[in-house]
C-alpha positions as CSV (number, residue, x, y, z in Angstrom):
1,M,49.4,91.2,90.1
2,R,46.6,93.3,88.8
3,R,45.1,93.1,85.4
4,Q,44.7,96.0,83.0
5,S,42.7,95.5,79.9
6,G,43.3,91.8,79.7
7,R,47.2,92.0,80.3
8,A,49.2,91.2,83.4
9,C,51.1,94.3,84.7
10,E,54.7,93.3,85.7
11,G,55.5,96.4,87.6
12,P,55.6,100.1,87.2
13,P,55.7,101.2,83.6
14,R,59.0,101.8,82.1
15,R,60.2,105.3,81.5
16,S,61.9,105.8,78.3
17,R,65.2,107.8,78.6
18,S,65.2,111.2,77.2
19,R,67.7,111.9,74.6
20,G,70.1,113.7,77.1
21,E,70.3,110.6,79.4
22,R,71.5,108.2,76.8
23,G,75.1,106.9,77.6
24,D,75.2,108.2,81.2
25,A,76.2,104.8,82.6
26,T,79.1,104.6,80.1
27,V,80.4,108.1,81.0
28,E,80.1,107.2,84.7
29,M,82.0,103.9,84.2
30,V,84.7,105.7,82.2
31,I,85.2,108.1,85.2
32,V,84.8,105.6,88.2
33,V,86.7,102.5,87.0
34,P,90.1,104.3,86.6
35,V,89.6,106.0,90.0
36,L,89.0,102.6,91.7
37,I,91.9,101.0,89.9
38,F,94.1,103.9,91.2
39,L,92.8,103.4,94.7
40,I,93.5,99.7,94.6
41,M,97.2,100.3,93.3
42,C,97.7,102.8,96.1
43,I,96.6,100.3,98.7
44,I,98.9,97.7,97.1
45,Q,101.9,100.3,97.0
46,F,101.3,101.0,100.7
47,G,101.3,97.3,101.7
48,L,104.5,96.8,99.7
49,W,106.1,99.8,101.6
50,M,105.1,98.5,104.9
51,H,106.4,95.1,104.1
52,A,109.8,96.5,102.7
53,S,110.1,98.6,105.9
54,R,109.7,95.5,108.2
55,I,112.3,93.6,106.1
56,A,114.7,96.6,106.4
57,D,114.1,96.5,110.2
58,A,114.6,92.8,110.4
59,A,118.0,93.0,108.4
60,A,119.2,95.7,110.7
61,R,118.4,93.6,113.7
62,D,120.1,90.6,112.4
63,G,123.1,92.7,111.7
64,V,123.3,93.9,115.3
65,A,122.6,90.5,116.6
66,A,125.5,89.0,114.6
67,A,127.9,91.9,115.7
68,R,127.0,91.7,119.5
69,L,128.6,88.3,120.0
70,D,131.9,88.4,121.6
71,G,134.8,88.1,119.2
72,A,132.8,88.9,116.1
73,A,134.8,90.4,113.2
74,G,134.4,94.0,112.2
75,N,132.1,93.6,109.2
76,T,130.0,90.9,110.7
77,S,127.1,93.1,111.1
78,G,127.1,94.4,107.5
79,D,127.4,90.9,106.1
80,A,124.6,89.5,108.2
81,A,122.2,92.5,107.3
82,R,123.0,92.0,103.6
83,R,122.3,88.2,103.8
84,T,118.9,88.9,105.4
85,L,118.1,91.4,102.8
86,D,119.0,89.0,100.0
87,R,116.9,86.3,101.6
88,L,113.8,88.3,102.4
89,A,113.6,91.3,100.0
90,D,113.7,89.4,96.8
91,G,113.9,92.5,94.7
92,L,111.4,94.4,96.7
93,I,113.9,96.9,98.0
94,L,115.9,98.7,95.2
95,G,119.3,100.4,95.8
96,S,119.7,99.0,99.2
97,H,122.6,100.1,101.2
98,V,123.8,98.7,104.5
99,S,126.0,100.9,106.8
100,A,127.3,99.5,110.1
101,S,129.3,101.2,112.8
102,R,131.0,99.7,115.8
103,D,132.9,101.0,118.7
104,A,134.1,99.5,122.0
105,D,130.6,99.2,123.5
106,R,127.9,99.6,120.8
107,V,127.1,98.5,117.3
108,T,124.7,100.3,115.0
109,V,123.3,99.1,111.6
110,N,121.3,101.2,109.1
111,V,119.6,99.9,106.0
112,T,118.3,102.2,103.4
113,G,116.7,101.8,100.0
114,S,113.5,102.3,98.1
115,V,110.6,100.1,97.6
116,R,109.7,98.8,94.1
117,A,107.0,101.0,92.6
118,V,103.6,99.8,91.5
119,I,102.4,103.3,90.6
120,P,105.0,104.8,88.0
121,G,106.8,107.9,89.3
122,I,106.4,107.1,92.9
123,E,109.6,106.4,94.9
124,L,109.1,105.5,98.5
125,P,112.2,105.4,100.8
126,V,112.7,102.5,103.2
127,T,114.9,102.7,106.3
128,G,115.7,100.2,109.0
129,W,117.8,101.0,112.0
130,A,119.0,99.0,115.0
131,D,121.7,99.3,117.6
132,G,122.8,97.3,120.7
133,S,125.5,96.9,123.2
134,I,128.4,94.5,122.5
135,E,128.4,91.3,124.7
136,R,131.7,90.8,126.6
137,F,132.7,88.1,129.0
138,R,134.1,89.5,132.1
139,S,135.8,87.4,134.7
140,D,135.2,87.8,138.3
141,G,138.9,88.6,139.0
């Protein structure tokens, strides 16, 4: 520290703000904070959409797995997919619809809906799809 006329100098002299610079920090915060909050909400919305997409895929896979078993009833795949949605989604997927089709050799399950919105006015669709062959026991005869 150096001394000037008997007083200790703490650092560079303070510059007083001119009349035009007053309130700049407040204006900057009013602009920056809402943008940051919106970006955080977008990240959360994207994360929810990814999670809902994985849940829809899991429900479709569970539906196919249930219907692939030999002797499974016709609507087994749809019921299994719906149970998985009810167990995992817990209100995350809105307007969910499960459709299953089965023929002699294959079963296909589609799960559709939309993810719950964090940002008002945004509706993101969610789709899960799975298919597989039906297992059959064949004798060697």
